[in-house]
C-alpha positions as CSV (number, residue, x, y, z in Angstrom):
1,M,0.2,0.2,0.0
2,R,2.8,2.3,1.0
3,S,4.8,1.3,-2.3
4,T,1.2,2.5,-4.7
5,R,1.1,5.8,-2.2
6,S,4.8,6.7,-3.2
7,L,4.0,6.0,-7.0
8,L,1.2,8.2,-7.0
9,A,2.6,10.7,-5.5
10,F,5.5,10.7,-7.8
11,A,3.7,10.0,-10.7
12,L,1.9,13.7,-9.5
13,L,4.8,15.5,-8.8
14,A,6.2,14.4,-12.3
15,A,3.0,15.8,-13.6
16,T,3.1,19.2,-12.0
17,A,6.6,19.7,-12.3
18,P,6.8,22.0,-15.1
19,A,3.7,24.5,-13.8
20,L,5.3,24.8,-10.5
21,A,8.5,24.9,-12.4
22,A,6.9,28.1,-14.9
23,A,5.2,29.2,-11.6
24,E,8.2,30.3,-9.7
25,E,9.8,31.4,-12.4
26,E,7.2,34.0,-12.9
27,A,7.8,35.0,-9.8
28,E,11.2,35.3,-10.1
29,G,10.9,36.9,-12.9
30,S,8.2,40.0,-10.5
31,R,11.0,39.6,-7.8
32,A,13.5,41.0,-10.2
33,A,11.2,43.0,-12.0
34,E,10.5,44.4,-8.8
35,S,13.6,44.9,-6.8
36,G,15.8,45.3,-10.4
37,G,16.8,44.3,-13.2
38,E,16.8,46.5,-16.9
39,G,13.7,48.9,-18.5
40,P,11.4,50.1,-19.4
41,G,11.0,51.0,-16.1
42,V,10.9,53.0,-13.0
43,M,13.8,53.1,-10.0
44,L,12.6,53.9,-6.9
45,L,14.4,56.0,-4.1
46,G,14.4,53.4,-2.1
47,G,15.9,50.9,-4.8
48,R,12.4,48.9,-5.8
49,F,12.1,48.3,-9.6
50,L,8.6,48.8,-11.0
51,Q,8.7,47.7,-14.9
52,G,6.9,48.5,-17.4
53,Q,6.2,50.5,-20.5
54,I,5.3,54.9,-18.9
55,E,1.2,55.7,-19.9
56,E,1.5,58.9,-19.2
57,I,3.9,61.4,-17.0
58,A,1.9,64.8,-16.1
59,G,1.9,67.1,-13.1
60,G,5.1,66.3,-11.9
61,S,4.2,62.1,-11.6
62,L,3.8,59.3,-13.7
63,R,2.2,56.2,-14.2
64,L,2.9,53.1,-15.9
65,E,0.4,50.6,-18.1
66,G,-1.4,48.5,-15.8
67,R,-1.1,50.1,-12.7
68,D,-3.8,52.9,-11.7
69,E,-1.5,54.8,-9.3
70,E,0.2,58.0,-9.9
71,I,4.5,58.2,-8.9
72,P,5.4,61.2,-7.8
73,F,8.9,62.6,-9.5
74,Y,9.9,62.7,-5.9
75,E,9.4,58.8,-5.2
76,I,12.1,58.4,-8.4
77,Q,15.1,58.1,-8.5
78,E,15.3,57.2,-12.4
79,V,12.5,56.5,-15.0
80,R,14.5,54.1,-17.8
81,L,12.3,54.4,-20.3
82,S,14.2,51.5,-22.8
83,S,16.5,48.6,-22.3
84,R,20.1,48.9,-22.4
85,R,21.4,47.9,-25.9
86,P,25.0,46.9,-26.6
87,D,25.1,47.9,-29.8
88,D,24.3,51.9,-28.6
89,P,27.7,54.5,-30.1
90,R,29.9,55.2,-27.4
91,V,29.2,58.4,-27.0
92,D,33.0,60.8,-27.7
93,L,32.6,64.3,-26.1
94,D,36.2,64.7,-26.6
95,Q,36.1,65.5,-30.2
96,G,33.8,67.9,-32.6
97,P,31.1,69.9,-31.7
98,L,29.5,70.0,-28.0
99,V,27.7,71.6,-25.8
100,R,28.7,72.0,-22.0
101,F,25.6,72.6,-19.8
102,R,26.1,74.8,-15.8
103,G,25.1,71.3,-14.6
104,G,27.9,69.4,-15.8
105,E,26.4,67.9,-18.3
106,S,27.2,67.8,-22.0
107,I,26.1,66.9,-25.3
108,V,27.2,66.2,-28.8
109,A,25.6,69.4,-30.4
110,R,26.8,72.1,-32.6
111,V,25.1,75.2,-31.8
112,I,23.7,77.0,-35.6
113,E,23.2,79.9,-33.6
114,A,22.7,82.5,-30.9
115,Q,20.6,85.7,-30.6
116,G,19.0,87.4,-27.6
117,A,19.0,85.0,-24.9
118,A,19.1,81.8,-26.5
119,A,20.8,79.5,-28.8
120,R,19.6,77.5,-31.9
121,V,21.8,73.8,-31.5
122,R,21.7,71.0,-33.3
123,A,21.6,67.6,-31.5
124,G,22.1,64.8,-33.2
125,G,18.6,62.6,-33.3
126,L,16.7,65.5,-31.0
127,G,17.1,67.9,-34.2
128,E,17.0,71.5,-33.3
129,I,16.2,73.0,-29.6
130,D,16.4,75.9,-28.1
131,V,18.9,76.1,-25.3
132,P,19.1,79.7,-22.8
133,L,22.3,81.1,-23.0
134,E,22.1,81.6,-19.5
135,A,22.1,77.3,-18.6
136,I,25.3,77.1,-21.2
137,A,29.0,77.0,-19.8
138,A,30.6,76.7,-23.2
139,F,30.6,75.7,-26.2
140,R,32.9,73.3,-29.0
141,L,32.1,74.8,-32.7
142,R,34.3,72.3,-34.1
143,E,37.1,69.3,-33.7
144,A,39.3,69.7,-31.1
145,N,43.3,70.9,-32.0
146,V,45.0,67.4,-29.9
147,Q,47.8,70.0,-29.8
148,D,46.2,72.5,-28.4
149,D,44.3,71.6,-25.4
150,Q,43.2,74.7,-23.7
151,L,40.3,75.2,-24.6
152,E,39.3,71.6,-23.3
153,E,41.2,72.1,-20.0
154,N,38.5,75.4,-19.9
155,M,35.9,74.1,-20.3
156,K,36.1,71.7,-17.7
157,G,37.3,73.9,-15.2
158,P,35.5,76.6,-13.0
159,P,34.2,79.8,-15.2
160,P,36.1,82.4,-15.9
161,A,35.6,86.1,-14.9
162,E,34.6,86.7,-18.1
163,D,33.1,85.1,-21.4
164,T,36.3,84.1,-23.3
165,V,36.0,83.4,-26.8
166,Y,39.4,80.7,-28.2
167,V,40.2,82.0,-32.0
168,R,42.6,80.1,-34.0
169,R,44.9,81.4,-36.7
170,N,48.4,80.5,-36.6
171,N,47.7,79.6,-33.0
172,L,44.7,79.3,-29.9
173,L,44.3,83.1,-29.1
174,R,42.7,83.5,-25.8
175,V,39.7,86.5,-26.0
176,P,38.0,87.6,-23.3
177,G,34.7,89.8,-23.4
178,V,31.4,89.9,-23.4
179,F,29.5,87.0,-25.9
180,R,27.0,89.0,-28.1
181,G,25.5,86.5,-30.5
182,L,26.4,83.7,-33.0
183,T,25.5,83.3,-37.2
184,S,26.4,81.3,-39.9
185,D,29.0,83.6,-41.0
186,Y,30.4,85.7,-37.4
187,L,31.2,85.3,-33.8
188,Y,30.1,88.6,-32.0
189,L,32.4,90.0,-28.9
190,E,32.1,93.0,-26.7
191,Y,35.7,94.1,-26.0
192,D,37.1,97.4,-25.4
193,G,33.9,99.2,-25.4
194,S,33.2,98.2,-28.5
195,V,31.3,94.7,-30.5
196,R,33.7,93.1,-33.3
197,R,33.0,90.4,-34.8
198,V,35.3,87.1,-35.6
199,A,34.9,85.1,-38.2
200,R,32.7,81.8,-37.6
201,Q,35.3,79.6,-39.3
202,L,38.3,80.4,-36.9
203,V,36.2,80.5,-33.8
204,Q,37.3,77.3,-31.8
205,G,34.8,77.5,-29.2
206,A,33.8,79.7,-26.0
207,V,32.7,79.5,-22.2
208,F,31.0,81.8,-20.9
209,A,31.2,83.3,-17.4
210,P,29.0,83.3,-14.7
211,V,25.5,85.1,-14.9
212,A,22.6,85.8,-12.9
213,S,19.5,83.4,-14.1
214,R,16.4,86.0,-15.4
215,V,14.0,82.4,-14.0
216,R,13.7,81.4,-10.9
217,E,13.9,78.0,-10.6
218,A,11.3,75.6,-7.6
219,D,13.6,72.7,-8.3
220,P,17.0,71.2,-10.0
221,P,16.1,69.7,-13.6
222,A,16.2,65.9,-14.4
223,V,18.9,64.9,-16.2
224,L,18.1,62.9,-19.9
225,T,20.6,60.3,-21.3
226,V,20.2,60.9,-24.9
227,R,21.2,57.7,-27.2
228,G,24.8,58.1,-28.4
229,A,24.4,62.4,-28.0
230,G,25.3,62.1,-23.9
231,Q,23.1,64.3,-21.2
232,L,20.8,66.9,-21.7
233,P,19.0,69.2,-18.7
234,A,15.4,69.5,-18.5
235,Y,12.4,70.0,-16.9
236,V,10.1,67.1,-17.4
237,L,6.8,68.1,-18.3
238,G,4.7,65.4,-20.1
239,L,4.3,62.8,-22.6
240,E,2.8,62.5,-25.9
241,R,1.6,59.6,-27.9
242,G,0.5,58.8,-31.6
243,D,2.7,58.3,-34.1
244,S,5.9,60.6,-33.4
245,P,6.0,59.6,-29.0
246,A,7.5,62.9,-27.6
247,L,8.9,63.8,-24.8
248,T,7.6,67.5,-23.7
249,V,10.6,69.5,-21.5
250,R,11.1,73.1,-21.0
251,L,14.9,73.8,-20.2
252,P,16.2,75.5,-17.3
253,G,16.0,79.1,-17.8
254,A,13.2,79.1,-20.2
255,P,10.1,80.9,-19.4
256,A,7.2,78.7,-18.5
257,D,5.9,79.0,-21.7
258,K,9.0,77.5,-24.2
259,V,7.8,73.9,-23.9
260,Q,9.7,71.7,-26.9
261,R,9.8,68.6,-27.7
262,L,12.1,65.1,-27.9
263,P,11.7,62.5,-29.7
264,L,10.7,60.1,-27.1
265,G,13.2,57.0,-29.1
266,E,15.8,59.2,-29.2
267,I,15.4,59.5,-24.9
268,T,16.8,56.2,-22.7
269,R,17.0,57.4,-19.3
270,I,15.6,60.7,-17.0
271,S,17.5,60.8,-13.9
272,L,15.4,63.0,-11.6
273,A,16.8,65.1,-9.5
274,S,15.3,63.6,-6.2
275,D,18.3,63.4,-3.5
276,R,18.7,67.1,-4.0
277,V,15.0,67.1,-2.7
278,Q,14.4,66.9,1.4
279,F,10.5,67.1,2.5
280,L,9.6,69.6,5.1
281,S,7.5,66.7,6.4
282,A,10.0,64.3,6.8
283,L,12.2,66.9,9.3
284,E,11.7,67.4,12.7
285,P,11.2,71.3,13.6
286,R,13.3,72.6,16.4
287,R,10.1,74.7,17.2
288,A,6.3,74.2,16.8
289,E,3.8,75.9,17.8
290,Q,0.1,77.0,17.7
291,M,-2.0,79.9,19.2
292,P,-5.4,79.5,18.7
293,V,-7.6,83.1,19.0
294,L,-9.4,80.7,22.0
295,G,-10.0,77.5,22.9
296,K,-7.6,74.2,22.4
297,G,-5.3,74.7,19.1
298,F,-4.8,72.4,16.5
299,P,-1.2,71.1,16.5
300,Y,0.3,70.5,12.4
301,R,0.0,67.6,10.5
302,R,2.6,66.1,8.5
303,D,1.3,65.1,4.6
304,L,-2.2,65.8,6.1
305,C,-4.5,68.8,6.6
306,V,-4.7,70.0,9.8
307,S,-8.4,68.5,9.9
308,G,-6.8,65.0,9.5
309,D,-8.3,64.5,5.6
310,P,-5.8,65.0,2.6
311,L,-4.0,67.9,1.6
312,R,-6.1,69.3,-1.1
313,L,-5.8,72.7,-2.6
314,G,-7.6,74.1,-5.7
315,G,-9.1,70.6,-6.6
316,R,-5.3,68.9,-6.9
317,L,-4.4,66.3,-3.9
318,Y,-0.7,66.7,-2.7
319,R,0.7,63.5,-0.8
320,R,3.6,65.5,0.9
321,G,3.4,69.1,3.1
322,L,2.4,70.4,6.1
323,G,-1.6,71.4,7.8
324,V,-1.3,74.1,10.2
325,H,-3.9,76.3,11.5
326,S,-3.0,79.7,12.3
327,R,-1.8,81.2,14.1
328,S,0.9,78.9,13.5
329,V,5.1,78.5,13.6
330,L,7.4,76.2,12.0
331,E,11.0,76.8,12.6
332,Y,13.5,74.4,10.8
333,D,17.2,73.9,11.2
334,L,18.6,74.5,7.8
335,G,22.4,74.3,8.6
336,G,23.0,76.7,5.5
337,R,22.8,72.7,3.3
338,Y,19.8,74.0,1.0
339,R,19.5,76.9,-2.2
340,A,16.3,77.3,-2.8
341,M,12.8,76.5,-0.4
342,A,9.7,76.2,-2.7
343,A,5.9,75.3,-1.7
344,V,1.9,75.7,-3.2
345,I,-0.1,77.7,-0.3
346,G,-3.3,78.2,0.3
347,L,-6.5,77.6,2.1
348,D,-7.4,73.7,2.1
349,D,-10.3,72.8,0.2
350,S,-12.0,71.6,3.5
351,A,-12.6,74.7,4.3
352,A,-15.0,75.3,1.9
353,G,-14.1,78.8,1.2
354,R,-13.9,80.0,4.7
355,G,-10.6,81.3,6.3
356,S,-8.8,84.7,6.0
357,V,-5.0,84.2,6.6
358,T,-1.2,85.6,6.1
359,F,1.2,83.4,5.2
360,R,5.0,84.3,6.1
361,V,8.5,82.9,5.6
362,L,11.9,83.9,7.5
363,A,15.1,82.7,6.5
364,D,17.0,83.7,9.7
365,G,14.6,86.2,11.3
366,K,14.5,88.2,8.5
367,E,11.3,88.0,6.7
368,I,11.3,87.0,2.5
369,Y,8.0,86.6,2.0
370,Q,4.3,87.4,2.8
371,K,0.7,86.6,1.5
372,D,-2.4,87.4,2.7
373,M,-4.9,84.1,1.0
374,E,-8.9,83.8,1.4
375,G,-10.4,80.6,1.7
376,T,-12.4,81.7,-1.6
377,G,-8.2,82.8,-3.8
378,A,-5.9,80.1,-5.7
379,P,-3.0,78.3,-4.5
380,E,0.1,79.7,-5.0
381,A,3.6,78.0,-6.1
382,I,6.8,79.6,-4.0
383,S,10.3,79.1,-4.5
384,L,12.5,81.8,-2.1
385,P,16.3,81.4,-1.7
386,M,18.0,79.7,1.0
387,D,21.7,79.8,0.4
388,G,23.2,80.0,3.7
389,V,20.3,80.2,5.5
390,Q,20.4,78.7,8.8
391,A,16.8,78.7,10.2
392,L,13.7,78.5,8.4
393,R,10.4,80.0,10.0
394,L,7.3,79.7,8.1
395,E,4.3,81.5,9.9
396,V,0.4,81.1,8.9
397,D,-1.2,84.3,10.8
398,Y,-4.4,85.4,11.5
399,G,-5.7,87.1,8.4
400,S,-8.0,90.6,7.7
401,D,-10.9,89.3,10.0
402,G,-8.3,88.6,12.8
403,L,-10.2,85.1,13.6
404,D,-9.2,81.4,13.4
405,I,-12.1,80.3,11.8
406,G,-11.6,77.8,8.9
407,D,-8.0,78.8,8.7
408,R,-6.9,75.0,7.5
409,A,-4.0,76.8,5.7
410,D,-1.5,74.4,3.6
411,W,2.3,74.4,2.7
412,A,1.6,71.9,0.2
413,D,4.6,70.0,-1.2
414,A,6.7,72.0,1.5
415,R,10.9,71.1,0.5
416,V,14.0,72.8,0.9
417,I,16.6,72.2,-2.3
418,R,20.3,71.2,-2.0
């Protein structure tokens, strides 16, 4: 009897072994997709990898095919738009036309022309794109000269005190001044009190002095890896499907309405700057006060409205932020480690149009921002400099009515940026 049972068990095991093996292989594949491996997919900050095609990008978040949940950019380390291809051409940044950005990124590209505040750049499969001049640290117009690497050294070094153009005659000449433009025939440089022109064919390249940004950015840009060309800094705005899939972006320093389309097939990776962003809701304030007009106060909440509901401003749900009630004070030690603070402020939707408050931001005791807001008003995005600031103080005071009724104020997405 025992022998018969053993034979039956053996036969059953043999029959189900292929199915068990297949199930185990599928489970292992699923685990690999969740923890690592190649794209397309998303690598989260904690090291977990979610495999799948990108279905949608909008409003600072994305969604994968087959998943309903939106993933905020601040939870993402890297977006992989394609699998690694060993046959991709090696990017050679040491030869030929090149554009180097102020964040350290470089891309094989040729500056076609430069007028006003922008340069027209041709970058391989991306085609022609408009790049704000303030985002460019240096460019090379032609093949590098192996016998004279002065331009190459200066392109990779600290920025000069003045814009510097490198002109080749019998040898390489270094001409300081103020860059005024580039056409198909000439480069224009202001020096000795007048604007001079230099034949483009003589120009090896240029290195730019630091400039004050015309556009205040709330967060650092992402870095796009372009197939066979290098890297491009950009703010990722959306994803367009259809016959010609494209990533919609805005380049650093460009105005908000300057949106450009980049062919999706030319971009292999999007590295987000999540590791440079610190949400205040993850930090412990060194001081937290709440002073109601009468009665018991409402302590501040992390990642929730002060009522305990999700943070909502203008109909939009925010997963991170601070919910407070007037009058409140939150103070944080920054230790001079951050360059900016950003948030979206307003009265939470749960206040149903009630409330009146004054938002204030103080840096080392000095007020740098103030805004009176009513419950019926629209939320407002703010971005403030924090260079060298030791102590950040956020205040929400009673508004024009002098009361705290309905004063459910939100510092949504409140964050400091390195």
